[in-house]
N, C-alpha and C positions, 0 to 999 in steps of 0.2 A: 853447226855448232855452235852451239853459243858464246857472244863475244863477253871480256870482262875486261874492265880497266879501273883500276884499285883508284879511290876517291881520296886522292893524293892532299889537294887544296883543301877537301871538307876535313879529315883530319887535322892537317896542318892548322886549319882558323880554329878549332875547337881545343887544342892544345895549346896554342900560343896565344889566341886573342880572349877565346871564351874562359878558358878554364886558368890562363897564365899560370902555369906549373913552374912554382921555381925549382931552381936545381937544374935544370935543364938548358945547356947549351944549345942554343937555337940552331945552329947550323948542324951539331949532332943529331938533331932531331928532324933536319930536313931530309939527312943524310941517310938515316934509318927508315924514314919514312919511303924515300924515293926506292931505295936498295928491296926493301921489302916488297914493294909495290912492282918493282923489275921481278923480283923472284916469285913473288905470286903469279903473275901476268904470264911471264914465259917459261916459268919450270913446272908449276903444280896445275896453273889451269887447266892446259893440253890433257893432261890426264883426266880432267871429271868426266867426260865421253863415255871415255875407254873403262872408266872404275865402273861405269855403269853397266857398260855392254858385256864385260868380263865378269866381274864380280871378284870375290875369291874361292881358290881352289880348297877341297880338304882332299886328300892323300889315304891310301889304307894303312900308312902307320901310323898318322893321326897328324902328319905337319901340315902346314896350312901354306899354301903361294897366292902373294896378293896380285894386284894385275898388271899388267906389262906397264914398265916404266915406274912402279913406286920404290922398288930397291933403291934403283938410282940418284931418286929425286929425295929419299930418306936420307941418304948418304950424303947427299948434296946439302940438305937440310939442317944434321948434326955438324957436319964440316963449317957451315957459314955462322952457327951460333944462334938459330933462332929462338932456339927453344931455350937459350941461356938466358935471355934479356932480363926477367928480374928475377933471378934464383941467385941464390946466395954466393957472394963472392967465395966466403971460408971453401964451397965444396964446388969449385969453378964454375960456378955464375958468373954475371957480369953485375949483378944489384943495380938495374936500372929500374926507374919507376912502373909499377905495376901496368899504370896508364898508358904507358908507350907500349908494354907488351899486348895490352890488349887491341891496339889497333893492328900490329900484326897477325894477331889471332883474327881478327875479323877479315882481314885482305885471306887467309891463308881458308877458311872458314867459305869465304867468297868464290875463292879459284877450284877447291874440289875438297867438300864437307867430308867425304868418305876417308882422303886422306890425311886430313888433320883430326879424325877421331883415333888414329893410333898414337901421336904424340898428347893428345888432345889429355887424357889423364895424368900423364904422368908429373905433371905440376903439382895437384893435387894428391900424389903420393907423397911428394918431398914436401908437401906442409905437414902431411899427417906423420911422416918420420924424423920429419923436424920436431914437431911438437912435443910429441909423447915417445919418440926413439930414445932407446942408451945410448950413449956414445959410442959405443962398440957398434951399434947398428949402424947410426950415422956416420962413421967413418966407412963401413961397408959399403953400404948400399947409395949414399949421397951422391958420391962423386960420377960413377958411372950413370945414375940416373941423370944427374944433370947436364952432365955432357950429351945425353944421349946414345950413349955406348948401350945402355939398356933401356926399357919400357917401361912403365906400371899399368896394373888393371885394378880394377875394383871387382872383386867376386862378391858381391850381395845378395841375390836374389836366385830363390830356387822355385821350382814349377808350382808350387802351392805356397810360396811366401815371396810376395812381391813386395808392395808398401807395407805391409806389416811382418816387418823381418822378424820381429817377437815370434814366428812360426816356423823360424828356420829347424833344420834340423841336425846342418851338418857338425859332426863332432871332433872334437880335441883330445885328442886321451896323452896325459905326459907320459912322455917315452924314456924317465929317469934320467935322463942328462942335461936336463935344461932344454930340451926341446919337444916339441909335440907330433904324435902321427894325427893327420889331418885326412878326415876321411869324408865324405859327400858328394852332393852336385850340384853344381850353380849353372843357373841359364843367362842368355843375355849379357854374356862378359865382352866387352868389346874390345879387340886386340888379345884375345887369350890367347891365341895362336897366332901368329906370320912370321916372317922372313925377313924380315926389318932389321932385328937385332936377335945376337945369339942368345941371350938371358932375355927373360921376362919375368918381372916382380911383381906377383898377385898377393893385393892386399884383401884376407879372408875373413869373413865373418864367420863363427864355429861357437858351439857349447862345450864348454868345460865337463868332467863329470861333477852330477850334483850341482849343475848351477841352478841358478834358481829360473823361475819359469818364465817366460815371455821375455820381454827387450831388455831386463834387468839382467840376463845370465846370458849375455853375448860378448864373447871374446873376440879381440880381432888380432891376425895372423899373417904376418910376413912369409908366405912359401914362393921361394923362387923358382923357377924353373930348371936352371943349374944350379945344383948347391954351390958354394963358394970353397967347402970341404973337399978337395980332389977333383972339383968339375963332373961331380957324377948326375947325369939325369935323374930330378925326380921323379918321383910318383903322381905327375898329372899329366892328363892328356885331354887335349880334344877330341871330344865324343862326335861332335855334329855342329856345323855351322849353319843358323835360321837362314829359312827363303824368304826374304822383306822385301816390303812395297819398294823400300830406295835404298840408300844409300848403299850399294850394293859392293862396292869397294873395300867397304870396312868387315872385317870378320868379326860377327856376333856368335860367339862360341857359346855351346854345351860343353864344360869343362868338369871332369872328372877327378874327384883327388880321393887315390886308392891309398890312404897312409902315408900321404907325402909329408914330409917333413917339412916343419914350421913352428917356426920361433913367436912368442906373444911380444906384440907390440901392446905397450902400454899397460896396464893394471888391469887385472882380472876383472871380466863381467863387467867393463867400461867399454866395451868396443863399439858401439853405437855412438857414443859422443867423440872418439876418437876418429872413426869413420865421416861422422859427419862434417869434419874439417876438411874431407877430400870432398864429401857429397855436396856440400854449399860449394866450395869451389867452379864445380861441376854443370851448378846449377846457373853459377853465371854465366860460365860459359855456353852453356843451352840458351842465352839470350843474345849473347855475341851470336851466336846461330842463326838464330830469328830475323837479326838485324842484316846478316852475309847474306841469307838466302833473299830477303826482300832486296836488298840492294843491288841482287843477281839479275831479278828479275824485272827490277825497273830499268834499269838498263837495256837489258832484250826488249823488252813492250817499247821503251822510248824509241830506238833505234827502227823498230819495224815499224812505229807510228810515224815516223819521220819519212819513211822510205814508200811505205805500202800505199796505193792510189787507189780508195775507194769512197762514191760519191764528191757531192759538191757542198762547199761551204756555202751556211745560209745566209741569203742575202747578198750574194755575189761569188764571182769565181775567184779561188787564190791565186790559181794559175792559169788562164784562159787558152794558152797554149796547148794543156794536157786536158785527155778527155775524162780526169776525175783529178780530184784532190789529195792531198797525203791523209790520214786519218787524224793526225795531230789538229785540222782544221774543226774537229767535231767535238762539242763542250761535253760528252759524257765521257769520250776518251780523255778529254784535260782533265774530269774530273777523277778518273782514276789514277792517273798518270801525279796529278795534285796530292790528293790523295796518300799516294805512295812515298810522294815526295816528303809532304810533311810528316809523315810517321819516321822515314830511315833517319832524316836530318835529324829531326828532333831526340828520337831514341838514341842514335847515336853519341850524341851531346849528354844523355843522360845516363849511358854506358861508361862512358869517360869520368861523368861526373863519380859516379860510383865508383870507380877503379881509384879513382885520384882521393877517396876515402877510404881505402884500402890500404893505401900509400901512408895516410897518416896514423892510420891501427898500426903499421910496423915503422912508423917514425921516431924519430927521439925526441918530441914534443911531451908537453904533461901528459902524466896519466890521465886527467880528466879527460882532456881531449882526445886521444886515443881512444878513451873506453866510449865517448860520445859518437865517434865516427864509427865506429865499431857497431853499436847500436843502429845508425841509419843505415848501415851497409846490411845488417841484420833484418832489417824492416823490408828494405827496398828488394833484398836478394828474390823471393818469391813473386815480386811484380815483374824484377828483369824476365826470370825464368817461365812464368805463368804467363803476363800480358804480353810482353816481348815474341814469347815462340809463336801465341796467338794468332798477332798479329803479323808475324811473318811470313804464318803459314795463307794468311788471309789476303797480303798483299800478291803472293808469288801468284797463288787463284787469282785475282783480279787481273793481273798484268797476263795471265795466261787467257783472259777471254777478252785482251784489247787485239791479242793476236787470232781471234775467231777457229777457225777449225784448225789453222794450223798450229794454235797453240795447244790441241788434243794430238797434234802426230810426233814420234819421236823426233825427225830430223831437224827440228827448230830448237829443242833442249828445253822447251818450257816445261813439259809435262814430268822430264827427271825432276826440275825444281821442284816443283810440289809435289811430289812423290819424297823427295828429299828432306825438304821443309817441315813436314808431317810428325819425321818420329821427334823433332825437339820438344812439342807440346805431350809427349809421351813418358820418354826416359828421365831418369834422376828425379822423380815421383813426377806421374801426372800432374799436370796442371788442375785440377778439384782439387789435388792435395795440397800444392802452392798456395792455393786461395785459401783453405783450410788455416794453412801454417799462419798465413797472415790474419786472417780474421781472430784464431782462437790463440796462438803463441805470441803473436808480433803486436796484437790491436789490446786485445781483453784482458791478456796475462796483469800486464801494468797498469790496467785502467784506460789505455791510450795517450799514457805520458810521452811516449817515444813517438808516436803518430802525431802528436800534437806540437812537439820540438820541430819535426818535418815541417807539418804546415805551417807553423811562424815563419821558418825561412821564405815557405813561398810567399805569405803575406809582406816581408819586408820586401821582397823584390818586385811586389806587386805595387807597391809605392815608387820605386823609381820607372816603372815600364810605363810607355806608352798608353793613353786611355783605351784606346783601340783593342789592346788587348789586354791591359789591366783590369776594365771592366767583368767579360767576360771569365777570364782566371779566378777573380774575387768569390762571382758566383760558383764558379765550379769547388773553390776551396771552401765555400760554406756547405754545398753538396756533401762532400767529403766529411765536414765534421757534422754534420748531422746523421749522416749513415753513421760513422763512426760510435757516436754516441749510441744512438737507435740499437744497433747491435750490442755495444756494451752492455747498454740498460735492459734489454731483455733474452739475454741469453740465460739469464737465472729463471726466468717465470718458463720459457722451453729451450731445452740445448738446442734444439734442430733449428732453432731461429739464427743461431750464428753459422751453421752449414748452410742454412739455406740463402742468404744472403750473403756469404761468402766469396763466391765467384764473382758477382753483379760489384763487391766492393772492393775487390782485387784490379778488375776493369776501369773502376772509379777513379782510382788509385793511380793508373798507369795511364791515362787520358789525362790526368791532372798534371802529372810528374813530366810530361812532355809539354804539355803547356807551359808550364815552369821554365823549362830550358828556354822555347819557343820565346817566352816574355825575356828572357835573360839575353838571348840574341838579336831579337828586336831592339833592346834599350843599345847596345853595341853596335848593332848595324845603322841603327837612327843620325848617330853620328858622323857616318862614314856614307851618307846616300848619294854621293857621286859614284861611285865602283859600282859596276852593275853586279858584282857578286853579291856586293850587300844591297840593290837592290830588290834581286834576288828571293834574298833572304827574308825581306821585310814582305814580300806579298806573298811569301810562302807562310809567313806567321799569323798574317791577315787572313790567309786561308784553314790555316788550323784553329784561330780563333772564331771563327763565326762557322766551319762546317765539324770540328772536332770536338772543341770543349762543350760545346750547347748538348752533348751525349751525356753528360754527367746528370743532367737532371732524370734522366729515364734510369740509369742505373741506378741513384739513389734510391727510387722509387723502387726497383726490382730489391736491391739489398733490404730494405724494410720493408716486403710484403709478407714475410713472415714465412712460417714452416707449412701449415696449416694444409694448403693442396697440395702439396709435394706428399706429405704422409699423410695423408685422408685415406686414402684407397689401400684396401685390404691386398695380399698378392692375387687371391681370386680375381679381385675386379681390376685390377693391371692388366689381366690374360685375354686373348681374342677367345670369341666364341662360347 
């Protein structure tokens, strides 16, 4: 069974020392971190191997049973108010900073990714209803969603319409009384049916009669499992549960809407824009999942490397009384551990910094500051989702490698971590889509203005950072600027150039952004280098500066390589034989 110990000191360091979040009582922060860590480790983490072994069960009547312990754990989660931290006080939330809720979310994702999938989409549903819902809809749906009495889902994907939602066929027929009859089938609906809450609020994309073709003709509807008028069961049912590679304890449902009663959310034919409020929240949560799985894998690999004895340390015996030394003495094992440490600690800081910008967006500051923060969050969202989940999976695989053959068998838990981490690269827009979003929408659309503002922030912090990290960070920044200019300048000559270079550009910005966090950490730690915790930060920052930041030179070349070799072969030439 895998171990998990929430990284509480890491979280406190980022919130209180690195980011110095305003308006947070330090004692309250410490209490929330400590209690969230205890809840995640003691209540949720024991469910992880159980959820993988049991999965969810669909019954003949369409009902779904979650793994053993989920019902009780969810009741404790809702009663403790963990899901309400950053939700609006007006509807029963605690109105705490989003950055604090992000810490709790990481702990729960590490403890049991599958469990946290059930409440995970509710925050996005709340945001969508808050943003475009009527007053009546807010009063009806937000209090029970905020409290956790009900849970929310996204019903977007159809068998023939995944990323290209403009192809969807689900219909919405006006019923003549202000409601609509929703008919169609949706797939990949996480938590579409479950036994944790009596009611489930589905946000469903569908087409009105005579709606424009494509994405311009999509509307968004609230479709409850249980109707508030009289408590009748709506015509919504789970047709099946997908058999997945991982996160078995999450019910990924095929949902049938058979003339179900729905309520228009927002404006007709503007459903995609409304849904993206929820989608972007989910994408940021995916980045957090990548971090959480990498952290879980790192902890277990480190424990194994400290205990498992294999071979001898070069140049002498670390422990002459033993027949072999711990794996930790071997440089290549250290390489994998330090790479994981560099990613998890730097990416945790980046996730928290981005969450702090969300708090600026929803704060009471000047409109210009809120708008600037919103643009930065938009720019980084595909990076956190795409690069963060890529690295979360890659880190899990590297940590599995440390366990050797034991990493491949189920009893040690590492193969589950690898399987569970894989899905975050796929859902809420596969990572190639994230890369294209970054290059086409976030970079090229405004000629690189937001990107340059972000780059300028990194440049400013280079001036204060120690030379040993400032120099490689400045070099990586130059790589990012050159790649950005090339992509913008060559998109017109061949539109495929943007797509061909987008993935490497996303990775480049990811490496750079984490390096930026390490520069800020190194600046802070350098003034307190008598503390072993800070000494470890300085060593890890040096490791990232010498091992990770140089990757941007290669990524720049890939981003600027153009589309010629990618697009030259005909379909026939790509085939074998």
